[in-house]
GUFIVEX-718869 format. One record per atom (N, C-alpha, C, O): residue number from 1; residue in three letters; x, y, z. Coordinates in steps of 0.05 Angstrom, whole numbers, plus 5000, padded with zeros to 4 digits. Example, Ala and Ser with C-alpha at 12.3 -4.5 7.8 and 13.67 -1.06 7.14 Angstrom:
REM GUFIVEX-718869
NODE  nr rest    x    y    z
NODE   1  ALA 5264 4886 5156
NODE   1  ALA 5246 4910 5156
NODE   1  ALA 5264 4934 5156
NODE   1  ALA 5285 4934 5169
NODE   2  SER 5257 4955 5142
NODE   2  SER 5273 4979 5143
NODE   2  SER 5258 5001 5157
NODE   2  SER 5268 5023 5161
END
This chain:
REM GUFIVEX-718869
NODE  nr rest    x    y    z
NODE   1  MET 5019 4971 4999
NODE   1  MET 5007 5000 5001
NODE   1  MET 5011 5032 4995
NODE   1  MET 4999 5050 4983
NODE   2  ALA 5047 5025 5021
NODE   2  ALA 5059 5043 5005
NODE   2  ALA 5070 5046 4996
NODE   2  ALA 5083 5066 5002
NODE   3  GLU 5078 5032 4972
NODE   3  GLU 5086 5038 4956
NODE   3  GLU 5070 5047 4930
NODE   3  GLU 5078 5050 4907
NODE   4  LYS 5045 5049 4942
NODE   4  LYS 5027 5053 4917
NODE   4  LYS 5018 5088 4926
NODE   4  LYS 5006 5101 4909
NODE   5  GLU 5023 5096 4946
NODE   5  GLU 5014 5126 4951
NODE   5  GLU 5050 5135 4943
NODE   5  GLU 5053 5157 4932
NODE   6  SER 5072 5121 4949
NODE   6  SER 5096 5144 4939
NODE   6  SER 5093 5145 4907
NODE   6  SER 5102 5166 4897
NODE   7  THR 5082 5128 4892
NODE   7  THR 5079 5132 4858
NODE   7  THR 5052 5165 4853
NODE   7  THR 5047 5182 4836
NODE   8  GLN 5044 5158 4873
NODE   8  GLN 5015 5178 4858
NODE   8  GLN 5038 5205 4863
NODE   8  GLN 5056 5207 4880
NODE   9  LYS 5027 5226 4838
NODE   9  LYS 5033 5249 4835
NODE   9  LYS 5020 5282 4862
NODE   9  LYS 4998 5289 4870
NODE  10  LYS 5044 5289 4864
NODE  10  LYS 5045 5296 4888
NODE  10  LYS 5038 5329 4879
NODE  10  LYS 5050 5341 4861
NODE  11  GLY 5017 5341 4893
NODE  11  GLY 5008 5365 4882
NODE  11  GLY 5030 5388 4906
NODE  11  GLY 5039 5386 4929
NODE  12  TYR 5030 5399 4892
NODE  12  TYR 5054 5419 4903
NODE  12  TYR 5046 5454 4901
NODE  12  TYR 5033 5460 4881
NODE  13  THR 5051 5471 4916
NODE  13  THR 5042 5498 4925
NODE  13  THR 5068 5508 4916
NODE  13  THR 5090 5499 4921
NODE  14  VAL 5058 5537 4895
NODE  14  VAL 5076 5549 4873
NODE  14  VAL 5073 5578 4893
NODE  14  VAL 5061 5573 4913
NODE  15  LEU 5078 5597 4892
NODE  15  LEU 5078 5634 4883
NODE  15  LEU 5079 5638 4864
NODE  15  LEU 5092 5621 4850
NODE  16  LEU 5072 5653 4856
NODE  16  LEU 5082 5659 4826
NODE  16  LEU 5081 5690 4829
NODE  16  LEU 5059 5697 4839
NODE  17  VAL 5099 5714 4823
NODE  17  VAL 5107 5730 4827
NODE  17  VAL 5117 5754 4809
NODE  17  VAL 5141 5761 4812
NODE  18  ASP 5097 5768 4788
NODE  18  ASP 5107 5775 4765
NODE  18  ASP 5088 5809 4769
NODE  18  ASP 5072 5815 4787
NODE  19  ASP 5096 5825 4748
NODE  19  ASP 5083 5841 4747
NODE  19  ASP 5072 5847 4717
NODE  19  ASP 5074 5869 4707
NODE  20  ASP 5061 5827 4706
NODE  20  ASP 5043 5823 4684
NODE  20  ASP 5030 5813 4693
NODE  20  ASP 5038 5798 4711
NODE  21  LYS 4999 5814 4688
NODE  21  LYS 4984 5805 4697
NODE  21  LYS 4979 5781 4686
NODE  21  LYS 4979 5759 4698
NODE  22  PHE 4975 5785 4659
NODE  22  PHE 4968 5762 4640
NODE  22  PHE 4976 5744 4636
NODE  22  PHE 4964 5726 4625
NODE  23  LEU 5005 5741 4646
NODE  23  LEU 5031 5720 4653
NODE  23  LEU 5017 5707 4682
NODE  23  LEU 5019 5683 4689
NODE  24  LEU 5010 5718 4689
NODE  24  LEU 5000 5708 4723
NODE  24  LEU 4984 5687 4722
NODE  24  LEU 4987 5665 4732
NODE  25  ASP 4964 5697 4708
NODE  25  ASP 4941 5691 4697
NODE  25  ASP 4944 5656 4680
NODE  25  ASP 4931 5636 4686
NODE  26  MET 4960 5658 4665
NODE  26  MET 4971 5636 4642
NODE  26  MET 4983 5621 4661
NODE  26  MET 4978 5597 4660
NODE  27  TYR 5002 5631 4686
NODE  27  TYR 5012 5607 4699
NODE  27  TYR 4999 5595 4716
NODE  27  TYR 5004 5573 4724
NODE  28  SER 4982 5608 4722
NODE  28  SER 4965 5603 4752
NODE  28  SER 4939 5581 4740
NODE  28  SER 4926 5564 4751
NODE  29  THR 4941 5589 4721
NODE  29  THR 4915 5568 4702
NODE  29  THR 4930 5529 4698
NODE  29  THR 4919 5507 4705
NODE  30  LYS 4961 5536 4683
NODE  30  LYS 4982 5521 4676
NODE  30  LYS 4987 5499 4698
NODE  30  LYS 4988 5474 4695
NODE  31  PHE 4990 5515 4721
NODE  31  PHE 4991 5495 4742
NODE  31  PHE 4976 5485 4755
NODE  31  PHE 4984 5466 4768
NODE  32  ARG 4945 5495 4759
NODE  32  ARG 4932 5486 4773
NODE  32  ARG 4911 5459 4752
NODE  32  ARG 4901 5438 4759
NODE  33  GLU 4912 5469 4735
NODE  33  GLU 4909 5445 4708
NODE  33  GLU 4920 5429 4717
NODE  33  GLU 4905 5410 4722
NODE  34  ALA 4960 5423 4728
NODE  34  ALA 4974 5408 4730
NODE  34  ALA 4974 5397 4757
NODE  34  ALA 4992 5381 4763
NODE  35  GLY 4955 5403 4772
NODE  35  GLY 4945 5388 4798
NODE  35  GLY 4949 5415 4815
NODE  35  GLY 4937 5425 4833
NODE  36  HIS 4963 5419 4807
NODE  36  HIS 4988 5438 4838
NODE  36  HIS 4960 5469 4849
NODE  36  HIS 4940 5477 4837
NODE  37  THR 4972 5477 4874
NODE  37  THR 4960 5497 4881
NODE  37  THR 4976 5518 4875
NODE  37  THR 5001 5515 4877
NODE  38  THR 4962 5549 4866
NODE  38  THR 4987 5570 4864
NODE  38  THR 4972 5594 4878
NODE  38  THR 4949 5597 4886
NODE  39  GLU 4984 5601 4878
NODE  39  GLU 4973 5626 4896
NODE  39  GLU 4995 5660 4874
NODE  39  GLU 5020 5657 4870
NODE  40  ALA 4986 5674 4868
NODE  40  ALA 4991 5696 4842
NODE  40  ALA 4996 5723 4867
NODE  40  ALA 4978 5731 4880
NODE  41  THR 5023 5732 4869
NODE  41  THR 5020 5761 4870
NODE  41  THR 5029 5781 4854
NODE  41  THR 5046 5773 4837
NODE  42  PHE 5022 5813 4853
NODE  42  PHE 5031 5825 4834
NODE  42  PHE 5045 5841 4848
NODE  42  PHE 5040 5859 4864
NODE  43  GLY 5084 5825 4831
NODE  43  GLY 5098 5845 4848
NODE  43  GLY 5113 5831 4868
NODE  43  GLY 5101 5812 4878
NODE  44  GLY 5139 5836 4877
NODE  44  GLY 5149 5837 4902
NODE  44  GLY 5140 5850 4927
NODE  44  GLY 5143 5838 4948
NODE  45  ASP 5133 5866 4926
NODE  45  ASP 5120 5883 4943
NODE  45  ASP 5101 5856 4953
NODE  45  ASP 5111 5842 4970
NODE  46  ASP 5071 5849 4941
NODE  46  ASP 5061 5837 4954
NODE  46  ASP 5065 5811 4958
NODE  46  ASP 5045 5798 4966
NODE  47  ALA 5086 5798 4954
NODE  47  ALA 5107 5779 4955
NODE  47  ALA 5113 5774 4987
NODE  47  ALA 5110 5757 5004
NODE  48  LEU 5124 5797 4985
NODE  48  LEU 5145 5799 5009
NODE  48  LEU 5115 5798 5048
NODE  48  LEU 5114 5786 5069
NODE  49  LYS 5098 5818 5034
NODE  49  LYS 5070 5813 5052
NODE  49  LYS 5071 5787 5053
NODE  49  LYS 5082 5775 5071
NODE  50  LYS 5058 5775 5031
NODE  50  LYS 5047 5746 5037
NODE  50  LYS 5057 5736 5045
NODE  50  LYS 5046 5726 5065
NODE  51  LEU 5092 5725 5041
NODE  51  LEU 5111 5718 5058
NODE  51  LEU 5126 5719 5083
NODE  51  LEU 5143 5705 5094
NODE  52  ARG 5114 5742 5087
NODE  52  ARG 5130 5745 5122
NODE  52  ARG 5100 5744 5144
NODE  52  ARG 5102 5735 5166
NODE  53  ASP 5073 5754 5132
NODE  53  ASP 5049 5736 5142
NODE  53  ASP 5045 5712 5141
NODE  53  ASP 5022 5706 5144
NODE  54  GLY 5067 5685 5135
NODE  54  GLY 5069 5672 5148
NODE  54  GLY 5071 5654 5129
NODE  54  GLY 5087 5636 5131
NODE  55  ALA 5053 5656 5106
NODE  55  ALA 5050 5623 5082
NODE  55  ALA 5079 5618 5076
NODE  55  ALA 5100 5630 5079
NODE  56  GLN 5068 5587 5060
NODE  56  GLN 5090 5564 5059
NODE  56  GLN 5077 5568 5037
NODE  56  GLN 5054 5576 5031
NODE  57  PHE 5111 5554 5014
NODE  57  PHE 5109 5545 4982
NODE  57  PHE 5114 5520 4984
NODE  57  PHE 5103 5510 5003
NODE  58  ASP 5128 5503 4969
NODE  58  ASP 5145 5492 4948
NODE  58  ASP 5168 5504 4946
NODE  58  ASP 5191 5507 4956
NODE  59  ALA 5146 5516 4920
NODE  59  ALA 5161 5536 4912
NODE  59  ALA 5146 5567 4907
NODE  59  ALA 5123 5574 4910
NODE  60  ILE 5182 5590 4893
NODE  60  ILE 5169 5603 4891
NODE  60  ILE 5178 5620 4858
NODE  60  ILE 5201 5628 4859
NODE  61  LEU 5170 5623 4843
NODE  61  LEU 5166 5626 4815
NODE  61  LEU 5166 5656 4812
NODE  61  LEU 5146 5669 4819
NODE  62  LEU 5193 5670 4797
NODE  62  LEU 5192 5708 4805
NODE  62  LEU 5207 5716 4786
NODE  62  LEU 5228 5703 4784
NODE  63  ASP 5201 5736 4768
NODE  63  ASP 5205 5756 4759
NODE  63  ASP 5223 5770 4757
NODE  63  ASP 5212 5789 4768
NODE  64  MET 5241 5776 4752
NODE  64  MET 5271 5790 4762
NODE  64  MET 5266 5830 4759
NODE  64  MET 5273 5849 4772
NODE  65  VAL 5252 5826 4739
NODE  65  VAL 5254 5863 4739
NODE  65  VAL 5215 5869 4743
NODE  65  VAL 5196 5862 4730
NODE  66  MET 5217 5884 4765
NODE  66  MET 5187 5884 4777
NODE  66  MET 5197 5918 4792
NODE  66  MET 5218 5924 4802
NODE  67  PRO 5170 5937 4787
NODE  67  PRO 5176 5969 4800
NODE  67  PRO 5173 5958 4838
NODE  67  PRO 5158 5940 4846
NODE  68  GLY 5185 5969 4848
NODE  68  GLY 5186 5967 4878
NODE  68  GLY 5204 5940 4890
NODE  68  GLY 5227 5932 4884
NODE  69  THR 5185 5929 4907
NODE  69  THR 5212 5903 4908
NODE  69  THR 5222 5891 4883
NODE  69  THR 5203 5885 4868
NODE  70  ASP 5249 5885 4872
NODE  70  ASP 5258 5871 4848
NODE  70  ASP 5257 5840 4859
NODE  70  ASP 5255 5831 4882
NODE  71  GLY 5260 5827 4834
NODE  71  GLY 5274 5800 4833
NODE  71  GLY 5292 5793 4857
NODE  71  GLY 5284 5779 4876
NODE  72  ILE 5324 5807 4855
NODE  72  ILE 5344 5813 4874
NODE  72  ILE 5335 5809 4902
NODE  72  ILE 5340 5793 4919
NODE  73  GLU 5316 5835 4900
NODE  73  GLU 5312 5834 4924
NODE  73  GLU 5298 5818 4939
NODE  73  GLU 5302 5811 4962
NODE  74  LEU 5277 5811 4924
NODE  74  LEU 5253 5798 4934
NODE  74  LEU 5277 5768 4947
NODE  74  LEU 5276 5762 4971
NODE  75  LEU 5296 5753 4929
NODE  75  LEU 5318 5735 4932
NODE  75  LEU 5331 5737 4952
NODE  75  LEU 5344 5718 4959
NODE  76  LYS 5332 5764 4967
NODE  76  LYS 5357 5766 4987
NODE  76  LYS 5341 5770 5014
NODE  76  LYS 5349 5767 5037
NODE  77  ASN 5304 5782 5001
NODE  77  ASN 5299 5777 5030
NODE  77  ASN 5286 5751 5053
NODE  77  ASN 5284 5744 5076
NODE  78  VAL 5277 5740 5015
NODE  78  VAL 5267 5714 5030
NODE  78  VAL 5284 5687 5050
NODE  78  VAL 5276 5670 5066
NODE  79  LYS 5318 5698 5035
NODE  79  LYS 5346 5676 5041
NODE  79  LYS 5351 5691 5068
NODE  79  LYS 5356 5674 5086
NODE  80  ALA 5350 5713 5077
NODE  80  ALA 5364 5732 5096
NODE  80  ALA 5346 5723 5115
NODE  80  ALA 5356 5717 5137
NODE  81  GLU 5315 5719 5112
NODE  81  GLU 5289 5724 5141
NODE  81  GLU 5287 5700 5135
NODE  81  GLU 5267 5692 5146
NODE  82  LYS 5299 5679 5120
NODE  82  LYS 5274 5658 5118
NODE  82  LYS 5256 5652 5119
NODE  82  LYS 5246 5639 5138
NODE  83  LEU 5239 5660 5090
NODE  83  LEU 5219 5662 5090
NODE  83  LEU 5203 5636 5076
NODE  83  LEU 5212 5619 5061
NODE  84  GLY 5169 5639 5089
NODE  84  GLY 5165 5613 5053
NODE  84  GLY 5175 5588 5060
NODE  84  GLY 5168 5571 5044
NODE  85  GLY 5190 5579 5079
NODE  85  GLY 5186 5552 5084
NODE  85  GLY 5201 5542 5070
NODE  85  GLY 5197 5519 5062
NODE  86  ASN 5222 5556 5062
NODE  86  ASN 5248 5531 5045
NODE  86  ASN 5242 5521 5032
NODE  86  ASN 5237 5497 5030
NODE  87  PRO 5238 5552 5008
NODE  87  PRO 5219 5539 4975
NODE  87  PRO 5253 5536 4953
NODE  87  PRO 5275 5546 4954
NODE  88  THR 5240 5522 4938
NODE  88  THR 5247 5527 4914
NODE  88  THR 5237 5555 4896
NODE  88  THR 5215 5564 4888
NODE  89  LEU 5274 5564 4892
NODE  89  LEU 5267 5595 4891
NODE  89  LEU 5287 5598 4853
NODE  89  LEU 5310 5596 4844
NODE  90  ILE 5259 5604 4842
NODE  90  ILE 5258 5602 4817
NODE  90  ILE 5262 5623 4798
NODE  90  ILE 5241 5624 4786
NODE  91  ALA 5281 5645 4786
NODE  91  ALA 5273 5666 4767
NODE  91  ALA 5263 5652 4740
NODE  91  ALA 5268 5631 4729
NODE  92  LEU 5244 5677 4735
NODE  92  LEU 5229 5670 4707
NODE  92  LEU 5229 5707 4696
NODE  92  LEU 5214 5725 4701
NODE  93  SER 5256 5704 4678
NODE  93  SER 5263 5738 4680
NODE  93  SER 5260 5730 4639
NODE  93  SER 5256 5708 4629
NODE  94  ASN 5262 5755 4623
NODE  94  ASN 5265 5763 4596
NODE  94  ASN 5295 5768 4593
NODE  94  ASN 5308 5772 4572
NODE  95  GLN 5309 5768 4627
NODE  95  GLN 5337 5778 4623
NODE  95  GLN 5345 5753 4620
NODE  95  GLN 5340 5734 4635
NODE  96  GLY 5366 5754 4589
NODE  96  GLY 5381 5722 4592
NODE  96  GLY 5412 5722 4589
NODE  96  GLY 5429 5705 4581
NODE  97  GLU 5413 5752 4600
NODE  97  GLU 5448 5751 4592
NODE  97  GLU 5465 5731 4617
NODE  97  GLU 5465 5741 4639
NODE  98  GLN 5475 5712 4614
NODE  98  GLN 5499 5711 4638
NODE  98  GLN 5503 5719 4659
NODE  98  GLN 5504 5704 4678
NODE  99  SER 5507 5750 4664
NODE  99  SER 5507 5771 4687
NODE  99  SER 5485 5772 4707
NODE  99  SER 5487 5773 4731
NODE 100  ASP 5462 5773 4692
NODE 100  ASP 5430 5772 4700
NODE 100  ASP 5426 5739 4712
NODE 100  ASP 5410 5739 4731
NODE 101  ILE 5435 5714 4706
NODE 101  ILE 5417 5691 4712
NODE 101  ILE 5448 5694 4740
NODE 101  ILE 5444 5688 4763
NODE 102  ASP 5467 5699 4734
NODE 102  ASP 5495 5696 4756
NODE 102  ASP 5487 5718 4783
NODE 102  ASP 5496 5712 4805
NODE 103  LYS 5469 5748 4781
NODE 103  LYS 5479 5758 4798
NODE 103  LYS 5446 5748 4806
NODE 103  LYS 5438 5763 4824
NODE 104  ALA 5423 5725 4797
NODE 104  ALA 5397 5722 4811
NODE 104  ALA 5411 5698 4829
NODE 104  ALA 5404 5697 4852
NODE 105  LYS 5426 5682 4820
NODE 105  LYS 5435 5645 4837
NODE 105  LYS 5460 5667 4855
NODE 105  LYS 5474 5652 4870
NODE 106  GLU 5469 5698 4857
NODE 106  GLU 5480 5703 4874
NODE 106  GLU 5462 5709 4897
NODE 106  GLU 5464 5696 4918
NODE 107  ALA 5448 5725 4896
NODE 107  ALA 5416 5730 4900
NODE 107  ALA 5400 5706 4926
NODE 107  ALA 5390 5711 4948
NODE 108  GLY 5402 5682 4912
NODE 108  GLY 5397 5664 4924
NODE 108  GLY 5380 5644 4902
NODE 108  GLY 5365 5626 4911
NODE 109  ALA 5383 5647 4881
NODE 109  ALA 5355 5622 4861
NODE 109  ALA 5374 5609 4847
NODE 109  ALA 5396 5610 4834
NODE 110  ASP 5343 5586 4863
NODE 110  ASP 5357 5558 4858
NODE 110  ASP 5361 5550 4829
NODE 110  ASP 5383 5538 4827
NODE 111  ASP 5348 5552 4804
NODE 111  ASP 5350 5564 4781
NODE 111  ASP 5338 5586 4761
NODE 111  ASP 5324 5605 4766
NODE 112  TYR 5344 5581 4747
NODE 112  TYR 5340 5613 4728
NODE 112  TYR 5318 5605 4695
NODE 112  TYR 5330 5596 4675
NODE 113  ILE 5290 5611 4693
NODE 113  ILE 5281 5607 4662
NODE 113  ILE 5292 5629 4647
NODE 113  ILE 5305 5644 4661
NODE 114  VAL 5290 5636 4620
NODE 114  VAL 5279 5653 4611
NODE 114  VAL 5262 5653 4586
NODE 114  VAL 5262 5644 4563
NODE 115  LYS 5246 5671 4602
NODE 115  LYS 5213 5672 4585
NODE 115  LYS 5221 5678 4556
NODE 115  LYS 5202 5689 4544
NODE 116  ALA 5230 5677 4550
NODE 116  ALA 5219 5676 4514
NODE 116  ALA 5234 5648 4506
NODE 116  ALA 5227 5639 4484
NODE 117  SER 5247 5637 4516
NODE 117  SER 5262 5617 4510
NODE 117  SER 5253 5598 4523
NODE 117  SER 5269 5580 4523
NODE 118  ALA 5231 5592 4536
NODE 118  ALA 5209 5569 4540
NODE 118  ALA 5166 5568 4541
NODE 118  ALA 5150 5581 4554
NODE 119  ILE 5165 5559 4532
NODE 119  ILE 5135 5556 4538
NODE 119  ILE 5112 5545 4558
NODE 119  ILE 5112 5520 4562
NODE 120  PRO 5096 5556 4569
NODE 120  PRO 5089 5550 4591
NODE 120  PRO 5094 5519 4604
NODE 120  PRO 5101 5513 4626
NODE 121  SER 5086 5503 4581
NODE 121  SER 5091 5466 4588
NODE 121  SER 5116 5474 4604
NODE 121  SER 5115 5473 4629
NODE 122  GLU 5136 5481 4592
NODE 122  GLU 5163 5482 4596
NODE 122  GLU 5165 5493 4619
NODE 122  GLU 5170 5475 4634
NODE 123  VAL 5164 5512 4631
NODE 123  VAL 5162 5516 4648
NODE 123  VAL 5146 5509 4667
NODE 123  VAL 5157 5515 4688
NODE 124  LEU 5115 5494 4670
NODE 124  LEU 5114 5476 4693
NODE 124  LEU 5133 5456 4699
NODE 124  LEU 5142 5454 4721
NODE 125  ALA 5143 5436 4676
NODE 125  ALA 5151 5419 4672
NODE 125  ALA 5189 5420 4688
NODE 125  ALA 5203 5402 4697
NODE 126  HIS 5195 5447 4686
NODE 126  HIS 5221 5458 4698
NODE 126  HIS 5230 5457 4719
NODE 126  HIS 5251 5447 4728
NODE 127  VAL 5195 5481 4738
NODE 127  VAL 5193 5478 4766
NODE 127  VAL 5193 5457 4782
NODE 127  VAL 5207 5456 4802
NODE 128  ILE 5174 5433 4772
NODE 128  ILE 5172 5411 4787
NODE 128  ILE 5195 5399 4780
NODE 128  ILE 5209 5417 4790
NODE 129  ASN 5210 5385 4773
NODE 129  ASN 5239 5375 4766
NODE 129  ASN 5248 5387 4781
NODE 129  ASN 5247 5376 4803
NODE 130  ALA 5258 5413 4782
NODE 130  ALA 5270 5427 4803
NODE 130  ALA 5262 5429 4835
NODE 130  ALA 5281 5432 4850
NODE 131  ILE 5230 5427 4849
NODE 131  ILE 5221 5422 4864
NODE 131  ILE 5237 5394 4873
NODE 131  ILE 5252 5396 4892
NODE 132  GLU 5233 5364 4857
NODE 132  GLU 5231 5339 4862
NODE 132  GLU 5257 5338 4869
NODE 132  GLU 5263 5326 4890
NODE 133  LYS 5284 5353 4850
NODE 133  LYS 5310 5344 4849
NODE 133  LYS 5321 5357 4885
NODE 133  LYS 5341 5348 4896
NODE 134  ARG 5305 5376 4896
NODE 134  ARG 5318 5395 4910
NODE 134  ARG 5305 5372 4939
NODE 134  ARG 5313 5373 4962
NODE 135  GLY 5291 5360 4931
NODE 135  GLY 5271 5340 4952
NODE 135  GLY 5260 5337 4970
NODE 135  GLY 5248 5316 4974
END
């Protein structure tokens, strides 16, 4: 019986952080359709408030360029304040230069996806793989 349970698909909780409502809606729908729970926040400031209020997630998928608290600041705050229950942190950005990727990883990102080079189903698979790889 226990072996059967371990093969069942696990639903994860994912926080989506972006300042683009269309992308938030699209990724929320994609993750929900795959059996995951999502919460969407419009920008880093809203995300920080939710996290500081005690919300916990398996992963946080965040944009790098946002008004107010940007992705780098958000990553640094999540790490420094140990917010969100030790989530997998994945940057999802249009900035694809190696220096941008390096900055995000230095700030605490576990992974980095360039928006322009990944369709939503690839982003979904990438995030789930990153969560499971991290354990």
